[in-house]
C-alpha positions in Angstrom: 156.4 38.1 132.9 158.4 37.8 129.7 161.5 40.0 129.9 162.9 39.1 126.4 163.3 41.9 123.9 161.0 41.8 120.9 162.6 41.3 117.4 163.0 45.0 116.7 164.5 45.8 120.1 167.0 42.9 119.8 168.0 44.0 116.3 168.6 47.5 117.6 170.7 46.3 120.5 172.7 44.0 118.3 173.3 46.8 115.8 174.5 49.2 118.5 176.8 46.5 120.0 178.3 45.7 116.6 179.0 49.4 116.0 180.7 49.8 119.4 182.8 46.6 119.0 184.0 47.9 115.6 184.5 51.6 116.3 184.6 52.0 120.0 186.9 49.4 121.4 188.9 50.0 124.5 191.9 51.6 122.6 189.6 53.9 120.7 188.0 54.9 124.0 191.4 55.6 125.6 192.2 58.0 122.7 189.0 59.8 123.2 189.7 60.2 126.9 193.2 61.5 126.1 191.8 64.2 123.9 191.2 67.7 125.4 187.4 67.4 124.8 187.0 64.0 126.5 184.3 62.9 124.0 184.1 62.4 120.3 182.0 64.5 118.0 182.4 61.9 115.3 180.9 59.2 117.5 178.1 61.5 118.5 177.3 62.1 114.8 177.3 58.3 114.2 174.9 57.8 117.1 172.5 60.4 115.6 172.8 58.7 112.2 171.8 55.4 113.8 168.7 57.1 115.1 169.6 56.8 118.8 169.3 60.4 119.6 165.7 60.4 118.4 164.7 57.0 119.8 162.5 58.1 122.7 160.9 61.2 121.2 157.7 61.8 119.3 157.5 61.3 115.5 156.1 64.9 115.5 159.7 66.0 116.0 161.4 63.4 113.9 161.8 60.8 116.6 160.7 57.2 116.8 158.4 57.2 119.8 160.3 54.6 121.8 160.3 54.1 125.5 162.6 53.0 128.3 162.4 49.3 127.3 163.4 50.2 123.7 166.4 52.1 125.2 167.4 49.3 127.6 169.4 47.3 125.0 171.1 50.5 123.9 172.1 51.4 127.4 173.3 47.8 128.1 175.6 48.0 125.1 176.8 51.5 126.2 177.6 50.0 129.6 179.6 47.2 128.1 181.6 49.6 126.0 181.8 52.3 128.7 180.6 55.0 126.3 181.6 58.5 127.6 179.6 60.6 125.2 176.8 62.5 127.0 173.9 60.4 125.6 171.8 60.1 128.8 172.4 63.7 129.8 171.0 64.8 126.5 168.0 62.4 126.7 167.2 63.8 130.2 167.3 67.4 129.0 165.2 66.6 126.0 162.8 64.5 128.0 162.1 67.5 130.2 161.6 69.8 127.2 159.1 67.3 125.8 157.1 67.2 129.0 157.5 70.7 130.4 158.5 73.0 127.5 156.3 75.3 125.6 155.3 74.4 122.0 157.8 76.9 120.7 160.6 75.4 122.9 159.8 71.9 121.7 159.8 73.0 118.1 163.2 74.7 118.5 164.9 72.0 120.5 163.6 68.5 120.0 164.2 68.2 116.2 167.8 69.5 116.8 168.3 66.9 119.4 166.9 64.1 117.3 169.2 65.1 114.4 172.3 65.2 116.7 172.7 69.0 116.2 172.1 69.9 119.9 173.2 68.4 123.2 171.5 69.1 126.5 172.1 68.6 130.2 169.9 68.7 133.3 171.2 70.7 136.3 169.3 69.7 139.4 171.5 68.8 142.4 172.5 71.9 144.3 174.6 73.0 147.3 172.5 76.2 147.7 170.1 78.1 145.5 171.8 79.0 142.2 174.7 76.6 142.5 174.4 73.2 140.8 176.8 70.3 141.4 177.9 67.4 139.3 176.1 68.3 136.1 177.2 65.5 133.7 177.6 66.8 130.1 177.3 70.5 131.1 180.7 71.6 129.5 179.6 70.4 126.1 175.8 71.0 126.2 174.4 73.7 123.9 171.6 74.3 126.4 170.8 73.2 129.9 167.5 72.6 131.7 168.0 74.0 135.2 165.7 73.5 138.1 165.1 76.4 140.5 162.7 75.8 143.3 159.6 74.2 141.8 160.3 75.7 138.3 162.4 74.8 135.3 164.4 77.1 133.1 166.3 76.8 129.8 169.7 78.4 129.8 172.4 78.7 127.1 175.8 77.3 128.2 177.5 80.6 127.5 175.3 82.3 130.1 176.4 80.0 132.9 179.6 80.1 135.0 181.1 76.7 135.0 183.9 74.8 136.7 184.4 71.8 134.4 186.1 68.5 135.4 186.1 64.8 134.7 184.2 62.4 137.0 185.7 59.3 138.5 184.3 57.3 135.6 185.7 59.8 133.0 182.5 61.6 132.1 182.7 65.4 131.4 180.9 67.3 134.1 180.8 70.7 135.8 179.7 72.6 138.8 177.9 75.8 137.8 176.2 79.0 138.9 172.8 79.9 137.6 170.7 83.1 137.5 167.0 83.2 136.5 167.6 86.6 134.9 169.5 85.1 132.0 167.3 82.0 131.5 164.0 81.2 129.7 161.2 79.8 131.9 159.5 76.5 131.0 155.8 76.5 131.6 155.4 73.0 133.0 157.3 71.4 135.8 154.8 69.7 138.2 155.6 66.0 137.5 158.2 66.4 134.8 161.2 66.3 137.0 160.1 63.2 138.9 159.2 61.4 135.7 162.5 62.3 134.1 164.6 61.3 137.0 162.8 57.9 137.2 163.3 57.5 133.5 167.0 58.3 133.8 167.5 56.1 136.9 166.0 53.1 135.0 168.3 53.7 132.1 171.3 54.0 134.5 170.3 50.6 135.9 170.4 49.2 132.3 173.8 50.7 131.7 175.1 49.3 134.9 173.8 45.8 133.8 175.9 46.1 130.7 179.0 47.0 132.7 178.3 44.0 135.0 178.0 41.7 132.0 181.4 42.8 130.8 182.9 42.3 134.3 181.4 38.8 134.5 182.5 37.8 131.0 186.1 39.1 131.3 186.5 37.5 134.7 185.3 34.1 133.5 187.7 34.3 130.6 190.6 35.2 133.0 189.7 32.2 135.2 189.9 30.0 132.2 193.3 31.2 131.0 195.3 32.3 134.1 197.3 29.3 135.4 198.6 28.6 138.8 200.2 25.4 140.0 200.1 24.2 136.4 196.3 24.4 136.0 193.8 27.2 135.1 192.7 28.9 138.4 189.1 28.4 137.2 189.5 24.7 138.1 189.6 25.7 141.8 186.2 25.1 143.3 186.2 28.1 145.6 186.7 30.4 142.6 184.0 28.6 140.7 181.6 29.3 143.5 182.5 33.0 143.5 182.1 33.2 139.7 178.6 31.6 139.9 177.6 34.1 142.6 178.7 36.9 140.3 176.5 35.6 137.5 173.5 35.1 139.8 173.9 38.7 141.0 174.1 39.9 137.4 170.9 38.0 136.4 169.0 39.4 139.4 170.1 42.9 138.6 169.1 42.6 134.9 165.7 41.3 135.9 165.1 44.3 138.2 166.4 46.7 135.5 163.9 45.2 133.0 161.1 45.7 135.5 162.1 49.3 136.2 162.1 50.1 132.4 158.8 48.4 131.9 157.2 50.3 134.8 158.6 53.6 133.5 156.8 52.9 130.2 153.5 51.5 131.6 153.0 52.0 135.3 149.4 52.8 136.3 150.5 55.7 138.5 153.6 57.5 139.7 153.9 55.5 142.9 154.0 52.2 141.1 156.6 53.6 138.7 158.8 55.0 141.5 158.5 51.8 143.6 159.8 49.7 140.7 162.6 52.2 140.0 163.8 52.4 143.6 163.6 48.6 144.0 165.8 48.2 140.9 168.3 50.8 142.0 168.7 49.1 145.4 169.5 45.8 143.7 171.7 47.5 141.1 173.8 49.2 143.8 174.2 45.9 145.7 175.1 43.9 142.5 177.5 46.7 141.3 179.4 46.5 144.5 179.5 42.7 144.6 180.4 42.1 140.9 182.8 45.0 140.7 184.7 44.0 143.8 184.8 40.3 143.0 185.9 40.9 139.5 188.9 43.0 140.7 189.8 40.5 143.4 189.7 37.5 141.1 192.0 39.3 138.7 194.4 40.1 141.5 196.5 43.3 141.6 196.1 43.9 137.8 192.4 44.3 138.3 192.8 48.0 139.1 195.5 48.8 136.6 194.7 51.7 134.2 195.6 49.6 131.2 192.9 47.0 131.9 189.3 47.8 130.9 188.0 46.1 134.0 189.3 48.9 136.2 187.3 51.4 134.2 184.2 49.2 134.5 184.7 49.1 138.2 184.7 52.9 138.3 181.6 53.1 136.2 179.8 50.6 138.5 180.9 52.6 141.5 179.4 55.8 140.1 176.3 54.1 138.8 175.5 52.8 142.3 175.4 56.4 143.5 173.9 58.2 140.5 170.4 59.5 141.1 170.4 58.3 144.7 172.3 55.5 146.4 170.8 52.4 147.9 169.9 54.1 151.2 168.1 56.9 149.5 166.0 54.5 147.4 165.3 52.2 150.3 163.9 55.1 152.2 161.9 56.2 149.2 160.6 52.7 148.6 159.5 52.5 152.2 157.6 55.8 152.0 155.6 54.9 148.9 
């Protein structure tokens, strides 16, 4: 199977990468994280102007009708740059509206998302009924899609009680309390949640691949420049072997992420889609641990310093390995399908 991007997908990925290299370098990201908001409205507006907020949605609502494969290059670039704006959270919420919302809800929400005027989040994981945990993007979302039993509801952020915080990888998130009385029901929910979670899991795999690429690239550069005993440490055969193992792990993870995104777009049935997504997540979790730990160890003590971008990539990879289910969860799901 050919896993190369087509010309349009490659041009899009290159365009996003150039923008991030120019306007979202590590120092710019540090300033964003130091702000009270923890994200940049200016960057969000630029993402919308580039068409990224409308990429996966129907042209009927101003979007471009793209799929997970079209988004993969974008998410890889986001993973390399460690973007903290709630892009995936908004895509998840809008994905659910597109599949489970009423015609009126779609008309009210999807064009606003495409134009960058509205941010969404999806509240699903719960401690007990009515209490949602770890909702990424919730503190800055205009509306949230909230699951309750087998149903979905739309709620305004102002109608929810929230406890906001920053996650380990510096994303804005919140725990929240939800009541159906102050929410608007969505008519469809049967397969929408499973489809959306698989869609988001495949994209998290792609984002993790981008973070892995940065970890491999920066570690290779460090091995070439760091000297010990008068020579670059990259001349030591033992370290060369470890670096090669990291690159192999990265290539395997990228192949699995490509397969997951392709199956999300074109699987013959839900079981085929879910098998590919779970297989990818298992490999991503393994590669994230391997590459993250090796990159830090090959850098020595400075590998975990706050001032080094690698430490932030390590955090992102650690979270990505757990997001939407860890390796054990997906191994059990794969075995059951």
